[in-house]
C-alpha positions, 0 to 999 in steps of 0.5 A: 198698155197707156199709164193713167196719168199719160196724157194725149198729145197733138201732132198737125198732122198736115204739117209732117206731109208739108214737109214730107212732100217738099224733102221728098220733091213731089210737086215736081212729079206730081202734074197739078193740072189734070183731075186724079184716075180715078177723078174725083167727082160732084162736090168733091171736084169742084173743092178740088179744083177749088184749094189747087187753084187757091193754091197756084198748083191749078189755072181756073178753069174756062166757063165754057163759051155759049155760042151766038144764036143767028 
């Protein structure tokens, strides 16, 4: 049980996750070029794709080409 004089301790979990990923070699085992299973949907999918592209873990998707009318 905490004492009344105990203060909260902050912990930067992202630093911890990043360090674990680097030390355990996850970047060599995860293929960020493909969507996860089950895939993200809607806005979550778009945000994840954008973030992965910004970090250089995924190439930006080419926009679909429209067919020209003859």
